[in-house]
C-alpha positions as CSV (number, residue, x, y, z in Angstrom):
1,M,-3.5,10.6,28.5
2,V,-0.4,10.8,26.9
3,R,0.0,10.7,23.2
4,R,2.7,8.3,21.7
5,R,3.9,8.3,18.4
6,L,4.4,4.6,17.1
7,H,6.0,4.0,13.5
8,M,5.6,0.8,11.9
9,N,5.7,-0.2,7.9
10,G,2.3,0.8,7.6
11,W,-0.5,2.6,9.4
12,L,-0.8,1.8,13.1
13,L,-3.8,1.1,15.5
14,A,-3.0,1.4,19.1
15,I,-6.0,-0.1,20.6
16,S,-7.3,0.1,24.4
17,C,-10.2,0.9,26.7
18,W,-10.9,3.9,28.7
19,L,-13.2,5.3,30.9
20,L,-15.4,8.0,29.8
21,A,-14.3,11.6,31.4
22,V,-18.1,12.9,31.6
23,G,-20.4,10.8,33.8
24,C,-24.0,10.5,33.3
25,S,-26.5,11.1,35.8
26,S,-30.5,9.5,36.0
27,S,-33.5,11.4,36.2
28,D,-33.7,10.7,40.0
29,G,-30.0,12.3,40.7
30,T,-28.2,9.0,40.7
31,E,-25.1,8.5,39.0
32,E,-25.5,5.6,36.1
33,P,-22.7,3.3,35.3
34,Q,-20.3,4.9,33.0
35,P,-20.2,2.3,29.7
36,T,-16.9,0.6,28.9
37,V,-15.5,2.3,25.7
38,L,-13.0,0.9,23.3
39,T,-10.8,3.9,21.9
40,I,-8.9,3.1,18.8
41,Y,-5.9,5.5,18.1
42,V,-5.1,5.5,14.3
43,Y,-1.6,6.6,13.4
44,S,-0.2,7.7,10.0
45,P,3.5,6.7,9.5
46,E,6.1,9.2,8.2
47,H,7.5,7.1,5.2
48,P,4.8,3.8,4.7
49,M,5.7,3.0,0.8
50,M,8.5,0.4,1.1
51,I,10.9,-0.3,-2.2
52,R,12.8,-2.8,-0.8
53,S,13.4,-3.6,3.0
54,A,17.4,-3.0,2.6
55,I,16.9,0.3,0.8
56,G,14.4,1.6,2.9
57,P,11.0,3.6,2.3
58,V,10.0,6.5,0.3
59,N,7.3,8.9,0.8
60,P,4.1,8.2,-0.9
61,T,1.9,10.9,-2.4
62,A,-1.1,12.6,-0.6
63,A,-3.6,10.9,-3.0
64,E,-1.7,7.5,-2.0
65,S,-1.8,8.1,1.8
66,T,-5.3,9.9,2.2
67,V,-7.9,8.0,4.2
68,H,-11.4,8.8,2.9
69,R,-13.1,6.0,5.2
70,L,-12.3,3.9,7.8
71,Q,-14.2,0.8,8.9
72,I,-13.6,-1.1,12.1
73,W,-15.0,-4.5,13.3
74,I,-14.0,-6.1,16.4
75,F,-14.7,-10.1,16.9
76,E,-14.3,-12.4,19.6
77,S,-11.6,-14.6,18.8
78,G,-13.1,-17.9,19.7
79,T,-16.8,-17.6,18.4
80,G,-16.6,-14.9,15.9
81,R,-19.2,-12.7,17.7
82,L,-19.1,-9.2,16.8
83,V,-18.0,-7.1,19.7
84,G,-18.2,-3.5,18.1
85,Y,-18.3,-2.0,14.7
86,L,-17.1,1.3,13.5
87,D,-17.7,3.2,10.3
88,T,-16.5,6.8,9.4
89,T,-15.8,9.4,6.7
90,E,-14.8,12.2,9.0
91,T,-11.2,11.8,8.4
92,E,-10.6,14.5,5.6
93,N,-10.0,17.3,8.5
94,S,-8.3,14.7,10.9
95,L,-4.9,14.7,12.1
96,L,-5.2,11.1,10.6
97,N,-4.2,12.7,7.3
98,I,-1.6,14.8,8.3
99,N,0.9,12.5,9.6
100,E,-0.5,12.6,13.3
101,G,-2.9,10.3,15.4
102,A,-6.4,10.5,15.3
103,T,-9.0,8.7,18.0
104,Y,-12.4,6.6,17.6
105,Q,-14.0,5.5,20.3
106,M,-16.7,2.2,20.3
107,I,-18.8,1.0,23.3
108,V,-18.6,-2.3,24.2
109,D,-21.5,-4.6,26.2
110,D,-21.2,-5.7,29.8
111,D,-20.6,-9.4,29.0
112,F,-17.6,-8.5,26.8
113,A,-16.1,-6.3,29.6
114,K,-16.9,-9.4,32.4
115,D,-15.6,-12.0,30.2
116,K,-12.7,-10.5,28.5
117,P,-12.3,-12.9,25.7
118,D,-9.2,-12.6,23.3
119,V,-10.2,-10.7,19.9
120,D,-9.8,-10.3,16.2
121,V,-9.3,-6.6,15.1
122,Y,-10.1,-5.9,10.9
123,V,-9.4,-2.6,9.8
124,F,-10.3,-1.6,6.1
125,A,-9.5,1.9,4.9
126,N,-11.2,3.1,1.4
127,V,-12.5,-0.3,0.5
128,T,-15.4,0.6,-1.8
129,S,-17.2,-1.0,-4.4
130,A,-15.6,1.9,-6.8
131,N,-11.7,0.4,-6.2
132,C,-12.3,-2.9,-5.1
133,G,-15.7,-4.0,-6.7
134,C,-16.6,-4.9,-3.1
135,A,-18.3,-3.2,0.1
136,F,-18.8,-4.0,3.4
137,D,-21.0,-2.9,6.5
138,K,-21.5,-3.8,10.1
139,N,-23.3,-7.1,8.9
140,S,-20.2,-8.3,7.7
141,T,-18.9,-11.7,9.2
142,R,-15.6,-12.3,10.1
143,E,-15.3,-15.1,7.4
144,Q,-16.6,-12.3,5.0
145,L,-13.7,-9.9,5.9
146,K,-11.1,-12.7,5.8
147,N,-12.2,-14.2,2.3
148,A,-12.8,-10.5,0.6
149,N,-11.0,-10.1,-2.3
150,I,-10.1,-7.1,-5.0
151,D,-12.0,-8.1,-8.1
152,S,-10.6,-8.8,-11.1
153,G,-11.6,-5.4,-12.9
154,Y,-9.7,-3.5,-10.3
155,F,-5.5,-2.9,-10.4
156,G,-5.2,-5.6,-13.0
157,L,-3.4,-5.1,-16.2
158,S,-7.0,-4.2,-17.9
159,P,-7.7,-1.2,-17.4
160,L,-5.0,0.0,-15.8
161,F,-5.3,2.3,-12.6
162,D,-2.7,5.0,-12.7
163,A,-2.0,8.4,-11.6
164,E,-5.0,9.7,-13.9
165,W,-7.1,7.5,-12.1
166,I,-6.2,8.5,-8.9
167,D,-6.6,12.0,-9.9
168,N,-10.5,11.1,-11.2
169,N,-11.0,9.4,-8.2
170,L,-9.9,11.0,-5.1
171,S,-13.0,10.3,-3.0
172,H,-11.7,6.5,-3.1
173,S,-7.9,6.4,-3.5
174,L,-6.0,3.4,-2.8
175,P,-7.6,0.5,-0.5
176,M,-5.7,-0.3,2.8
177,T,-6.2,-3.0,5.2
178,G,-4.7,-4.7,8.5
179,V,-5.6,-7.0,10.8
180,L,-4.8,-8.3,14.5
181,R,-6.0,-11.9,15.6
182,N,-6.1,-13.4,18.8
183,Q,-5.1,-10.8,21.1
184,P,-5.8,-10.9,24.9
185,V,-7.8,-8.3,26.5
186,V,-6.4,-6.9,30.1
187,G,-7.6,-5.0,32.8
188,D,-10.9,-4.3,34.6
189,A,-14.0,-2.8,33.3
190,P,-14.5,0.0,32.6
191,A,-10.8,0.3,31.6
192,L,-9.6,-2.8,29.3
193,R,-6.9,-2.8,27.2
194,V,-6.1,-5.2,23.8
195,G,-2.5,-6.5,24.2
196,T,-0.6,-6.9,27.6
197,L,-0.4,-4.5,30.7
198,G,2.7,-3.3,29.5
199,S,2.3,-3.1,26.0
200,V,-0.7,-1.6,24.2
201,A,-1.8,-3.9,21.0
202,T,-1.0,-2.8,17.0
203,V,-1.9,-3.5,13.8
204,P,-0.3,-2.3,10.7
205,L,-2.6,-1.0,8.2
206,K,-0.9,-1.3,4.5
207,R,-1.9,-0.2,1.2
208,A,-3.5,-3.5,-0.7
209,V,-1.5,-2.2,-4.2
210,S,1.9,-1.6,-5.2
211,K,3.1,0.9,-8.1
212,V,5.4,0.4,-11.0
213,R,7.0,3.6,-13.0
214,F,8.9,3.4,-16.1
215,V,11.6,5.7,-16.5
216,F,13.5,6.5,-19.8
217,A,16.1,9.0,-21.1
218,N,18.1,9.7,-23.9
219,T,21.4,11.5,-24.3
220,A,21.3,14.9,-25.9
221,G,22.7,15.2,-29.4
222,A,21.8,11.4,-30.0
223,P,19.2,10.6,-32.2
224,A,15.7,10.3,-31.2
225,L,14.2,7.8,-28.8
226,T,10.9,6.1,-29.5
227,I,9.1,3.7,-26.9
228,K,6.4,2.1,-28.9
229,D,5.1,-0.1,-26.1
230,I,5.9,-1.8,-22.8
231,Q,4.3,-5.3,-22.4
232,M,4.0,-7.4,-19.0
233,N,4.6,-10.9,-19.5
234,A,1.9,-13.5,-19.2
235,E,1.4,-15.3,-15.6
236,M,2.8,-11.9,-13.7
237,I,-0.3,-10.4,-11.9
238,P,-3.3,-12.3,-10.3
239,D,-6.5,-12.0,-11.4
240,T,-7.9,-11.0,-7.8
241,E,-6.0,-10.5,-4.3
242,Y,-7.4,-11.4,-1.0
243,L,-7.7,-7.6,0.8
244,I,-6.4,-9.6,4.1
245,P,-3.1,-11.7,3.2
246,K,-3.6,-15.2,3.2
247,D,-1.9,-18.3,1.7
248,Q,-3.7,-18.7,-1.6
249,T,-3.6,-20.7,-4.9
250,L,-3.9,-17.9,-7.4
251,S,-4.6,-17.8,-11.2
252,Y,-2.6,-14.9,-13.1
253,N,-2.8,-13.0,-16.5
254,T,-2.9,-15.7,-19.3
255,I,-1.7,-13.3,-22.2
256,S,0.9,-10.7,-22.3
257,M,-0.6,-6.8,-21.7
258,S,0.5,-3.6,-22.4
259,L,1.3,-1.0,-19.6
260,L,1.6,1.8,-22.2
261,S,-1.9,3.5,-23.6
262,S,-0.1,5.6,-26.3
263,P,3.7,5.5,-27.8
264,I,6.0,7.6,-26.8
265,A,7.4,9.8,-29.9
266,E,10.6,11.3,-28.5
267,V,12.1,10.5,-25.1
268,E,13.6,13.3,-22.9
269,S,16.8,14.1,-23.5
270,V,19.7,15.1,-20.7
271,A,23.3,15.7,-20.7
272,D,24.3,12.5,-19.0
273,P,21.6,9.7,-18.4
274,T,23.8,7.7,-16.5
275,V,23.8,10.2,-13.6
276,Y,20.0,8.6,-12.6
277,V,21.1,5.0,-12.5
278,Y,21.0,4.1,-9.1
279,D,24.5,4.5,-7.0
280,G,23.6,2.9,-3.6
281,Q,21.4,5.8,-2.4
282,D,18.9,5.3,0.3
283,G,15.4,5.1,-1.2
284,Q,14.1,8.4,-0.7
285,T,17.2,10.3,-2.0
286,Y,17.0,8.6,-5.1
287,E,13.3,8.7,-5.5
288,N,13.8,12.5,-5.3
289,L,16.8,12.4,-7.9
290,I,13.9,10.8,-10.5
291,N,11.4,13.2,-9.3
292,N,13.3,16.3,-9.5
293,A,14.7,15.1,-12.9
294,N,13.1,16.1,-16.6
295,L,12.9,12.5,-17.7
296,T,10.1,10.6,-19.4
297,V,7.8,8.8,-16.8
298,V,5.3,6.3,-17.7
299,G,3.0,5.5,-14.5
300,P,2.9,5.3,-11.3
301,I,0.7,2.0,-12.6
302,Y,-0.7,0.4,-9.5
303,L,-1.6,-3.3,-9.5
304,R,-2.5,-6.0,-7.3
305,E,0.6,-7.5,-5.1
306,S,2.3,-10.3,-6.9
307,D,4.7,-13.4,-5.6
308,K,6.1,-13.7,-9.1
309,R,9.1,-12.2,-10.3
310,L,7.8,-9.5,-12.9
311,T,9.4,-9.6,-16.0
312,G,8.5,-8.0,-19.6
313,T,9.6,-6.4,-22.5
314,I,9.9,-2.8,-23.8
315,K,9.7,-2.3,-27.5
316,Y,11.5,0.8,-28.8
317,A,13.2,2.5,-32.2
318,I,16.5,4.5,-32.0
319,G,16.2,7.5,-34.5
320,D,15.2,5.7,-38.1
321,G,16.2,2.3,-37.0
322,S,14.3,-0.8,-36.7
323,D,12.6,-1.8,-33.9
324,Q,14.1,-3.5,-31.0
325,Y,13.4,-5.2,-27.8
326,G,14.6,-5.2,-24.2
327,D,13.5,-7.5,-21.2
328,Y,13.3,-6.2,-18.2
329,Q,12.9,-8.1,-14.7
330,M,12.5,-7.7,-10.8
331,D,15.9,-9.1,-8.9
332,M,13.5,-11.8,-7.6
333,A,9.8,-13.2,-6.5
334,G,8.1,-11.6,-3.8
335,D,9.8,-8.2,-4.4
336,F,6.4,-6.8,-5.9
337,E,4.3,-7.7,-2.2
338,R,1.8,-5.2,-1.5
339,N,2.7,-1.5,-0.3
340,H,5.7,-1.6,-2.5
341,S,7.2,0.4,-5.1
342,W,9.3,-0.1,-8.3
343,I,11.1,1.8,-10.9
344,V,12.3,0.5,-14.0
345,Y,14.9,2.8,-15.3
346,A,16.0,2.9,-19.1
347,Y,18.0,5.3,-20.8
348,H,20.3,5.5,-24.1
349,A,23.8,6.6,-23.6
350,G,24.8,6.0,-27.3
351,G,25.3,3.3,-29.3
352,G,22.7,1.3,-31.0
353,F,20.4,-0.3,-28.0
354,L,18.6,0.9,-24.9
355,Q,20.3,0.3,-21.2
356,M,18.7,-1.1,-18.6
357,N,20.2,-1.8,-15.1
358,A,19.2,-3.7,-11.9
359,L,19.8,-3.4,-8.3
360,Y,20.0,-6.5,-6.1
361,V,20.4,-5.8,-2.3
362,K,21.4,-8.5,0.3
363,D,20.8,-6.7,3.3
364,W,21.6,-2.9,4.4
365,V,25.2,-3.0,3.3
366,N,25.9,-5.5,0.7
367,I,25.0,-4.2,-2.8
368,E,25.7,-6.0,-5.7
369,V,24.9,-4.0,-9.2
370,N,25.6,-6.4,-12.2
371,H,22.2,-7.5,-13.6
372,E,20.6,-6.4,-16.8
373,V,17.5,-4.6,-15.5
374,Y,17.0,-2.0,-12.9
375,N,14.6,-2.5,-10.2
376,W,14.2,-1.4,-6.6
């Protein structure tokens, strides 16, 4: 069998059925029919975390990418009958977690092989009660999976799920999901395939959350820059989030919430903080610039996706001066959908205030930098 590398904005699952290579024999020496096996190929992408589509993707950390538990349900589209279920934690040392593909198999019954009804495929990775407040198993119905949501106590504004949480919960990591609906099954048993004769069906598996980082810099020789608080405004982050995206009416945080666990007494100083203002690079190049600099970073903070234009306020002081406030905001609603990354860069280049810059990208080539907050 030829291995194909597939790339999309998320993990990819290529689904097909094949005949087991080794036959079985009964006690009287006659060969028994070989079962029809559903073989599932899971691929990890090279760059799955998006900034904005026009800027390009950035590499996630290993902790953000690792699949610890993989669950797959296949249902008949019309009836909702469960065709098969797979649940495995044997992923730690598999090719799945080193940017290659891993293979999983599922036997389907004779009725399914004969009738070949359209199917729905649901895939959950790292969905546990420890990081979502919910758990599912082979008895979970399609409706339960369709309506599953991240509980209000997880990946919201209180408590905060940050890099420290990731480090302390490496066996759970970030939840990821994907779904494929109303897909035809083609071929003849025992060799069937979901999709068409010319193309294997694929389903993207995305992280269910996004992340934000706040990056600060002061100018060498300038008075000390103190960050006293970072607030996210009210009505920004949903109280819950469906694991499988769907149209929904949501409620949001009703009050402004802090994203800073304790004040930053003195922000790191550099010779020229304007070097770290976005200047048209692709996403990964800019990410590398920030990661390799000696700057003060708050985050990453992992939050449920939001359809809002995120806004908030940074409280700061320069030298012995009084408290000041600077507003930050995303360019537009929808920039914080799941599996996206956002950086707010604020710096003091002299004078009596903190500067923040925004990036607005219309498409791959039209870049306009003229707003008050840096976001990507």
